[in-house]
N, C-alpha and C positions, 0 to 999 in steps of 0.2 A: 558453419553454424556455431552460435555462441552457446556456452553451457549455462546451467542454472545460476551459478555464482555470478557470471557476467550479467545475466538478465536482472538479477536482484540488485546488483550494483547500479545498473542503469536506472531501474525504477526508483531506488532510494535517492539517487542524484537528482532525478526529475522532481520528486516530491519535495526534497530539501530546497531546491532552487525555487520552485513555484511558491512555496509557503515560507520562504526565508524570513519575511517580516512578521509572520504569525507566531513565532516562538514555539514551534512544535516541540513536544517532549515525548520521551519514551517511544520512539519510532520502533515498530516491531514488524518482522516478517511473519505473516500469518499463513499464507498458502503460496505455492508455486506450481503451475501446471502448464505443460506444453499442449497447445491446441491439437485436435485430432489430425489436422492436415500438416502439422509441424511448422506452420508459418509464424505463429505468435506464442510468446510466453505470456501467461496471465499471472501477474504477481500481485497478491493481495497484501497490502501494508496497513498497519493501524498506528494511530498516535493519539495522545491525550489532547483534548481541546480544553480551552479555558472556560470552565463552567462552575457553577456553585451547586454541586449535586446534593441531593437529599441523603439522609442517613441510609435508606434502603439501597440506593444505588451504590453507595460506598461499601456497604456490607456485602453486596453481590459482586463487587469489583467492576461495576458498570459506570465508572466515574468519567463519563464524557469521552469515550473512545470513538473515534471516527475511522471508518474503513474505506479504503480506496483500492480499486482494481486497476493496475497499470498494465497496459498491453505493450510489449516490447517485441520488435521485429526479431525473429530468431536467426536471421542471416546477418543483419547489420548491427543489432543491439540498439537501434534507435527507437525512441518513443513513438507510439502509434495512437494510443488513446488512454483516457482515464475516466473511470466511472465510479459512482458511489456504490459501495457494496452494502446491500440490505441484509441484515441478519434475519434468519427465519425464526 
């Protein structure tokens, strides 16, 4: 089984490769969780997107962050899925 550091590294590599032409900036680890059955690591990453935020968004620190949940196989470290993380 891979550990959390390896799962995060795999998720970061996947996001970086998929969005290589998008010019992602400020890529951050937000959450890491092993599924209840132990099969998948759920890694939530965020990054800044190119937008022209309003003053309120800037003041609140909501300047165009996008959140993705990347599922990584806990045995092999391979990518399994990516979903948009909706904030509550």
